[in-house]
Steps between C-alpha positions, in 0.01 A plus 500: 500500500253788482180482695211729420317628809155573364279743690197468269328223314341712231739371232500123436875463442693796651837336431443593132529862613861445603578494128488877524810496716690292249369665182710744306470845651306661222566863423183648631420862574453550872173681572524722808193471721372822650161402639290190582122496536226247579691284752621559853866601538724379780475708816794573729494259793529605863830399668511136610703315762645273232555502126309182415183489294255223434615303199868596524738227387771435756815288512711346770807340352369281220145481632221714356169598650213744484361729772154357555389685809576825688359534848516736795637230729834408657565290185371737233638343182395163367702351216395201295819327386513319166506126556662237289292358217382210717429704815252762607632850567563592868371818662675659797431823694806709588593785725697790348805388702472150349474647151829687562668199671412257217601763239166479324486767233254622239577431138453806286196445288559786261801349329555622144444237234383251766170656610161510327252765597139547394314816415130483592206498262334843452815696587537810284857614446600844379842543339723807472396537136138548625384163355268287713475123514220315674572136582206279407646202688765426759843513331822333615834670444864420572669736744794622296661758724465634857629836619435692816226699328382286205395154387545418131285214379463341154315247299608377158363815339474769770728666756372735774687705759291556812591728791479267800219697660287461183557129449154338516625146454571218734747218519392206287800268525874496555759242392734387774808288445466204733815300560483137397638268763714219371384157608732206418 
């Protein structure tokens, strides 16, 4: 079973966007992005004592959760674990040693053909052919390919190749395969 972890409520039915992942891979020209204007770009972060970020999806065995709080305390990482359909989710604060002991790990959120990203309204993108495109609304794209230096995203009619340092988008949703437990 696939579960869509939605990080925005701007689109009424984001599950429809997963159709991009299962649609035929159209033969689209890939437009190389060389500049982005009008929106803030990601800044390098100072070194941290751990690799966790707010909103990261984590797993421990067959359990899934989300990092819901990061604090400067002896238990710096709070995880809200997904509950069963008839129970509320549970939140627990962990030390870094407990995270290692329980083998809690971050799920990659930039998984090709499983991740949707959004480009913000008013972003102006310049391509290697000198053409410019200004986005008049927030646009959602499927993450098609990830390399060390680039992210390639596509919609049904467009494909863009962004250098990582110029990617103005943010994570919109990611599909995670959740195991289905057998109940006799």
